[in-house]
Biopython code that builds the backbone (N, CA, C, O; Angstrom):
import numpy as np
from Bio.PDB.StructureBuilder import StructureBuilder

atoms = [
    (1, "MET", "N", (-20.930, -32.535, 40.768)),
    (1, "MET", "CA", (-20.165, -32.124, 41.904)),
    (1, "MET", "C", (-20.689, -30.618, 42.338)),
    (1, "MET", "O", (-20.798, -30.194, 43.488)),
    (2, "MET", "N", (-21.005, -29.874, 41.018)),
    (2, "MET", "CA", (-21.416, -28.515, 41.141)),
    (2, "MET", "C", (-22.563, -28.387, 42.233)),
    (2, "MET", "O", (-22.510, -27.536, 43.121)),
    (3, "ASN", "N", (-23.647, -29.332, 42.095)),
    (3, "ASN", "CA", (-24.739, -29.174, 42.975)),
    (3, "ASN", "C", (-24.399, -29.416, 44.518)),
    (3, "ASN", "O", (-25.025, -28.926, 45.458)),
    (4, "VAL", "N", (-23.320, -30.240, 44.602)),
    (4, "VAL", "CA", (-22.889, -30.320, 45.997)),
    (4, "VAL", "C", (-22.193, -29.105, 46.431)),
    (4, "VAL", "O", (-22.344, -28.748, 47.599)),
    (5, "ILE", "N", (-21.489, -28.460, 45.683)),
    (5, "ILE", "CA", (-20.761, -27.196, 46.163)),
    (5, "ILE", "C", (-21.964, -26.105, 46.467)),
    (5, "ILE", "O", (-21.890, -25.431, 47.495)),
    (6, "GLN", "N", (-23.083, -25.941, 45.550)),
    (6, "GLN", "CA", (-23.937, -25.260, 45.655)),
    (6, "GLN", "C", (-24.761, -25.384, 46.895)),
    (6, "GLN", "O", (-25.230, -24.427, 47.510)),
    (7, "TYR", "N", (-24.902, -26.672, 47.216)),
    (7, "TYR", "CA", (-25.728, -26.937, 48.430)),
    (7, "TYR", "C", (-24.863, -26.692, 49.682)),
    (7, "TYR", "O", (-25.406, -26.419, 50.753)),
    (8, "LEU", "N", (-23.591, -26.781, 49.569)),
    (8, "LEU", "CA", (-22.622, -26.421, 50.832)),
    (8, "LEU", "C", (-22.585, -24.962, 51.000)),
    (8, "LEU", "O", (-22.447, -24.467, 52.118)),
    (9, "GLU", "N", (-22.709, -24.219, 49.887)),
    (9, "GLU", "CA", (-22.686, -22.747, 50.139)),
    (9, "GLU", "C", (-23.955, -22.332, 50.659)),
    (9, "GLU", "O", (-23.867, -21.304, 51.330)),
    (10, "LYS", "N", (-25.088, -22.804, 50.559)),
    (10, "LYS", "CA", (-26.283, -22.650, 51.095)),
    (10, "LYS", "C", (-26.507, -23.129, 52.397)),
    (10, "LYS", "O", (-27.459, -22.805, 53.107)),
    (11, "ASN", "N", (-25.513, -23.988, 52.719)),
    (11, "ASN", "CA", (-25.491, -24.624, 54.265)),
    (11, "ASN", "C", (-24.113, -24.708, 54.796)),
    (11, "ASN", "O", (-23.481, -25.763, 54.843)),
    (12, "PRO", "N", (-23.651, -23.517, 55.210)),
    (12, "PRO", "CA", (-22.194, -23.626, 55.510)),
    (12, "PRO", "C", (-21.916, -24.248, 56.814)),
    (12, "PRO", "O", (-20.748, -24.489, 57.118)),
    (13, "GLU", "N", (-23.001, -24.564, 57.707)),
    (13, "GLU", "CA", (-22.685, -25.465, 58.778)),
    (13, "GLU", "C", (-22.366, -26.893, 58.379)),
    (13, "GLU", "O", (-21.786, -27.580, 59.220)),
    (14, "LEU", "N", (-22.626, -27.354, 57.369)),
    (14, "LEU", "CA", (-22.160, -28.653, 56.668)),
    (14, "LEU", "C", (-20.637, -28.668, 56.450)),
    (14, "LEU", "O", (-19.933, -29.650, 56.686)),
    (15, "VAL", "N", (-20.203, -27.523, 55.991)),
    (15, "VAL", "CA", (-18.797, -27.358, 55.687)),
    (15, "VAL", "C", (-17.971, -27.536, 56.801)),
    (15, "VAL", "O", (-16.923, -28.178, 56.727)),
    (16, "ALA", "N", (-18.458, -26.898, 58.048)),
    (16, "ALA", "CA", (-17.893, -27.163, 59.316)),
    (16, "ALA", "C", (-17.781, -28.521, 59.822)),
    (16, "ALA", "O", (-16.739, -28.901, 60.356)),
    (17, "LEU", "N", (-18.829, -29.298, 59.679)),
    (17, "LEU", "CA", (-18.904, -30.626, 59.979)),
    (17, "LEU", "C", (-18.043, -31.511, 59.153)),
    (17, "LEU", "O", (-17.641, -32.585, 59.600)),
    (18, "LEU", "N", (-17.750, -31.090, 57.961)),
    (18, "LEU", "CA", (-16.903, -31.782, 57.043)),
    (18, "LEU", "C", (-15.458, -31.574, 57.390)),
    (18, "LEU", "O", (-14.640, -32.493, 57.341)),
    (19, "LYS", "N", (-15.151, -30.305, 57.753)),
    (19, "LYS", "CA", (-13.873, -29.994, 58.110)),
    (19, "LYS", "C", (-13.415, -30.758, 59.500)),
    (19, "LYS", "O", (-12.249, -31.131, 59.628)),
    (20, "SER", "N", (-14.411, -30.972, 60.547)),
    (20, "SER", "CA", (-14.159, -31.542, 61.735)),
    (20, "SER", "C", (-14.251, -33.175, 61.480)),
    (20, "SER", "O", (-14.070, -33.956, 62.414)),
    (21, "GLN", "N", (-14.514, -33.576, 60.292)),
    (21, "GLN", "CA", (-14.812, -34.908, 59.928)),
    (21, "GLN", "C", (-15.814, -35.526, 60.805)),
    (21, "GLN", "O", (-15.569, -36.586, 61.381)),
    (22, "LYS", "N", (-16.941, -34.905, 60.933)),
    (22, "LYS", "CA", (-18.128, -35.340, 61.609)),
    (22, "LYS", "C", (-19.269, -35.670, 60.503)),
    (22, "LYS", "O", (-20.336, -36.185, 60.835)),
    (23, "ALA", "N", (-18.982, -35.359, 59.262)),
    (23, "ALA", "CA", (-19.794, -35.808, 58.233)),
    (23, "ALA", "C", (-18.945, -36.048, 56.976)),
    (23, "ALA", "O", (-17.819, -35.554, 56.925)),
    (24, "SER", "N", (-19.398, -36.738, 56.019)),
    (24, "SER", "CA", (-18.832, -37.057, 54.798)),
    (24, "SER", "C", (-19.723, -36.970, 53.678)),
    (24, "SER", "O", (-20.939, -37.090, 53.822)),
    (25, "LEU", "N", (-19.145, -36.755, 52.503)),
    (25, "LEU", "CA", (-19.914, -36.597, 51.155)),
    (25, "LEU", "C", (-19.983, -38.171, 50.456)),
    (25, "LEU", "O", (-18.984, -38.740, 50.015)),
    (26, "ILE", "N", (-21.169, -38.670, 50.448)),
    (26, "ILE", "CA", (-21.276, -39.950, 49.872)),
    (26, "ILE", "C", (-21.369, -39.716, 48.419)),
    (26, "ILE", "O", (-22.106, -38.889, 47.883)),
    (27, "GLY", "N", (-20.485, -40.591, 47.786)),
    (27, "GLY", "CA", (-20.345, -40.382, 46.252)),
    (27, "GLY", "C", (-19.158, -39.422, 45.815)),
    (27, "GLY", "O", (-18.852, -39.323, 44.627)),
    (28, "ILE", "N", (-18.568, -38.789, 46.713)),
    (28, "ILE", "CA", (-17.422, -38.126, 46.467)),
    (28, "ILE", "C", (-16.064, -38.536, 46.935)),
    (28, "ILE", "O", (-15.926, -38.727, 48.144)),
    (29, "SER", "N", (-15.174, -38.675, 46.240)),
    (29, "SER", "CA", (-13.952, -39.339, 46.661)),
    (29, "SER", "C", (-13.272, -38.458, 47.643)),
    (29, "SER", "O", (-13.556, -37.262, 47.707)),
    (30, "SER", "N", (-12.460, -38.962, 48.345)),
    (30, "SER", "CA", (-11.731, -38.152, 49.418)),
    (30, "SER", "C", (-10.887, -37.076, 48.785)),
    (30, "SER", "O", (-10.755, -36.003, 49.373)),
    (31, "MET", "N", (-10.219, -37.329, 47.450)),
    (31, "MET", "CA", (-9.557, -36.201, 46.812)),
    (31, "MET", "C", (-10.570, -35.105, 46.424)),
    (31, "MET", "O", (-10.298, -33.911, 46.550)),
    (32, "GLU", "N", (-11.729, -35.545, 45.957)),
    (32, "GLU", "CA", (-12.590, -34.567, 45.580)),
    (32, "GLU", "C", (-13.129, -33.641, 46.957)),
    (32, "GLU", "O", (-13.367, -32.433, 46.933)),
    (33, "GLN", "N", (-13.222, -34.336, 47.865)),
    (33, "GLN", "CA", (-13.757, -33.767, 49.195)),
    (33, "GLN", "C", (-12.730, -32.705, 49.604)),
    (33, "GLN", "O", (-13.032, -31.581, 50.005)),
    (34, "LYS", "N", (-11.529, -33.161, 49.468)),
    (34, "LYS", "CA", (-10.270, -32.381, 50.106)),
    (34, "LYS", "C", (-10.206, -31.022, 49.144)),
    (34, "LYS", "O", (-9.921, -29.925, 49.622)),
    (35, "ALA", "N", (-10.503, -31.220, 47.742)),
    (35, "ALA", "CA", (-10.603, -30.227, 46.875)),
    (35, "ALA", "C", (-11.711, -28.946, 47.076)),
    (35, "ALA", "O", (-11.529, -27.735, 46.953)),
    (36, "ILE", "N", (-12.894, -29.691, 47.423)),
    (36, "ILE", "CA", (-13.965, -28.841, 47.946)),
    (36, "ILE", "C", (-13.701, -28.051, 49.170)),
    (36, "ILE", "O", (-14.061, -26.884, 49.328)),
    (37, "LEU", "N", (-12.989, -28.836, 50.101)),
    (37, "LEU", "CA", (-12.876, -27.880, 51.442)),
    (37, "LEU", "C", (-11.644, -26.943, 51.231)),
    (37, "LEU", "O", (-11.589, -25.900, 51.883)),
    (38, "ASP", "N", (-10.664, -27.266, 50.358)),
    (38, "ASP", "CA", (-9.684, -26.365, 50.157)),
    (38, "ASP", "C", (-10.185, -25.052, 49.541)),
    (38, "ASP", "O", (-9.759, -23.945, 49.870)),
    (39, "ALA", "N", (-11.173, -25.288, 48.574)),
    (39, "ALA", "CA", (-11.808, -24.185, 47.861)),
    (39, "ALA", "C", (-12.553, -23.285, 48.906)),
    (39, "ALA", "O", (-12.476, -22.058, 48.839)),
    (40, "PHE", "N", (-13.216, -23.876, 49.792)),
    (40, "PHE", "CA", (-14.037, -23.173, 50.810)),
    (40, "PHE", "C", (-12.967, -22.493, 51.769)),
    (40, "PHE", "O", (-13.175, -21.325, 52.098)),
    (41, "ASN", "N", (-11.960, -23.075, 52.186)),
    (41, "ASN", "CA", (-10.894, -22.212, 52.716)),
    (41, "ASN", "C", (-10.358, -21.243, 52.263)),
    (41, "ASN", "O", (-10.156, -20.232, 52.935)),
    (42, "SER", "N", (-9.985, -21.386, 50.884)),
    (42, "SER", "CA", (-9.624, -20.144, 50.026)),
    (42, "SER", "C", (-10.381, -19.183, 49.924)),
    (42, "SER", "O", (-9.924, -18.041, 49.987)),
    (43, "GLU", "N", (-11.670, -19.412, 49.750)),
    (43, "GLU", "CA", (-12.791, -18.431, 49.685)),
    (43, "GLU", "C", (-12.828, -17.592, 50.991)),
    (43, "GLU", "O", (-13.013, -16.377, 50.918)),
    (44, "VAL", "N", (-12.652, -18.224, 52.203)),
    (44, "VAL", "CA", (-12.611, -17.510, 53.563)),
    (44, "VAL", "C", (-11.381, -16.665, 53.778)),
    (44, "VAL", "O", (-11.433, -15.582, 54.362)),
    (45, "GLU", "N", (-10.350, -17.150, 53.325)),
    (45, "GLU", "CA", (-9.068, -16.291, 53.142)),
    (45, "GLU", "C", (-9.221, -15.138, 52.310)),
    (45, "GLU", "O", (-8.834, -14.031, 52.685)),
    (46, "LEU", "N", (-9.818, -15.353, 51.092)),
    (46, "LEU", "CA", (-9.907, -14.086, 50.272)),
    (46, "LEU", "C", (-10.887, -13.162, 50.908)),
    (46, "LEU", "O", (-10.680, -11.968, 50.693)),
    (47, "GLU", "N", (-11.983, -13.494, 51.697)),
    (47, "GLU", "CA", (-12.912, -12.474, 52.006)),
    (47, "GLU", "C", (-12.145, -11.867, 53.219)),
    (47, "GLU", "O", (-12.357, -10.672, 53.429)),
    (48, "ASN", "N", (-11.353, -12.467, 53.980)),
    (48, "ASN", "CA", (-10.796, -11.710, 55.130)),
    (48, "ASN", "C", (-9.409, -11.042, 54.937)),
    (48, "ASN", "O", (-8.720, -10.660, 55.883)),
    (49, "SER", "N", (-9.025, -10.925, 53.511)),
    (49, "SER", "CA", (-7.774, -10.259, 53.068)),
    (49, "SER", "C", (-8.089, -8.800, 52.970)),
    (49, "SER", "O", (-9.238, -8.451, 52.697)),
    (50, "VAL", "N", (-7.097, -7.890, 53.187)),
    (50, "VAL", "CA", (-7.338, -6.523, 53.238)),
    (50, "VAL", "C", (-6.412, -6.053, 51.951)),
    (50, "VAL", "O", (-5.205, -6.284, 51.876)),
    (51, "TRP", "N", (-7.108, -5.422, 51.049)),
    (51, "TRP", "CA", (-6.248, -4.907, 49.907)),
    (51, "TRP", "C", (-5.994, -3.382, 50.099)),
    (51, "TRP", "O", (-6.915, -2.639, 50.439)),
    (52, "LEU", "N", (-4.889, -2.984, 49.904)),
    (52, "LEU", "CA", (-4.508, -1.569, 50.053)),
    (52, "LEU", "C", (-4.203, -0.929, 48.766)),
    (52, "LEU", "O", (-3.869, 0.255, 48.729)),
]
sb = StructureBuilder()
sb.init_structure("model")
sb.init_model(0)
sb.init_chain("A")
sb.init_seg("    ")
for serial, (resi, resn, name, xyz) in enumerate(atoms, 1):
    if name == "N":
        sb.init_residue(resn, " ", resi, " ")
    sb.init_atom(name, np.array(xyz, "f"), 0.0, 1.0, " ", f" {name:<3s}", serial, name[0])
structure = sb.get_structure()
């Protein structure tokens, strides 16, 4: 699964396709796919946060 995550980090357009359900990850369960997308969502939220 680490290879999948690394590939998605290098190809963020695929993350958008996964989020819009226009693509899927073969060999990855729906639960694992949700966890991956949640992680990418969390990463984006952390990058957009302002720390004072």
